[in-house]
C-alpha positions as CSV (number, residue, x, y, z in Angstrom):
1,M,-39.3,17.7,-17.2
2,A,-36.5,15.3,-17.4
3,E,-37.0,11.8,-16.2
4,K,-35.3,10.3,-13.4
5,K,-32.9,7.4,-14.2
6,T,-33.3,4.4,-12.0
7,T,-30.5,1.9,-11.7
8,P,-31.2,-1.9,-11.5
9,A,-31.0,-3.4,-7.9
10,N,-28.4,-5.9,-9.1
11,T,-25.7,-3.4,-10.2
12,H,-22.2,-4.1,-8.8
13,G,-19.6,-1.6,-7.6
14,L,-16.5,-0.9,-9.5
15,F,-14.5,-3.4,-7.4
16,E,-15.3,-6.8,-6.0
17,K,-14.7,-8.0,-2.5
18,Q,-11.5,-9.8,-3.6
19,N,-10.1,-6.5,-5.1
20,L,-10.9,-4.6,-2.0
21,W,-9.0,-7.1,0.1
22,L,-6.1,-7.0,-2.2
23,M,-6.0,-3.2,-2.0
24,L,-6.2,-3.5,1.8
25,L,-3.2,-5.9,1.8
26,G,-1.3,-3.5,-0.5
27,V,-1.8,-0.7,1.9
28,V,-0.7,-2.8,4.9
29,V,2.4,-3.9,3.0
30,I,3.3,-0.3,2.1
31,A,2.6,0.9,5.7
32,I,4.9,-1.9,7.1
33,G,7.6,-0.6,4.7
34,M,7.3,2.9,5.9
35,L,7.4,2.0,9.4
36,L,10.6,0.1,8.9
37,M,12.2,3.3,7.5
38,V,11.4,5.2,10.6
39,G,14.0,5.8,13.0
40,G,17.9,6.2,13.2
41,K,17.7,9.0,15.7
42,S,20.8,9.3,17.9
43,K,20.5,10.2,21.7
44,D,23.3,12.6,21.2
45,P,22.8,15.1,18.3
46,S,26.4,15.6,17.8
47,V,27.1,12.0,17.1
48,F,26.2,10.2,13.8
49,N,25.4,6.6,14.0
50,Y,26.2,5.3,10.5
51,D,25.2,1.8,11.2
52,E,21.7,2.7,12.5
53,V,21.0,5.2,9.7
54,Y,22.4,3.1,6.9
55,S,21.2,-0.4,8.1
56,G,20.2,-3.1,5.6
57,L,16.6,-3.0,6.9
58,R,16.1,0.6,5.9
59,I,18.3,0.8,2.7
60,S,17.1,-2.7,1.3
61,V,14.1,-4.4,2.9
62,A,11.9,-1.4,3.5
63,P,11.9,0.1,-0.2
64,V,11.3,-3.3,-1.6
65,L,8.2,-3.9,0.5
66,I,7.0,-0.5,-0.6
67,I,7.5,-1.5,-4.2
68,I,5.7,-4.9,-3.6
69,G,2.9,-3.1,-1.9
70,L,2.5,-0.8,-5.0
71,G,2.6,-3.9,-7.2
72,I,-0.3,-5.4,-5.2
73,E,-2.3,-2.2,-5.5
74,I,-1.8,-2.1,-9.2
75,Y,-2.8,-5.7,-9.6
76,A,-5.8,-5.1,-7.4
77,I,-7.0,-2.2,-9.4
78,F,-6.6,-4.0,-12.8
79,K,-7.8,-7.5,-11.8
80,K,-11.0,-8.1,-13.7
81,P,-14.1,-9.4,-12.0
82,K,-15.4,-12.8,-12.5
83,A,-18.1,-13.0,-15.1
């Protein structure tokens, strides 16, 4: 019969607490960027509101926030734990 492998009680997970907080921060920043892109709906479907759809907030700020959030996520994943 095969023996059961036991793990030591002091084993750590793949990520530390700081990594998990950074991942949570990245998700929040990405969510804020996505929420800033939402909208642009016109009350009258036959009228196109150019300024609302192509506002600087939706075209510039929101995508930059999403890229920053993805950068935070990548940093959080690759950050080495302290020895």
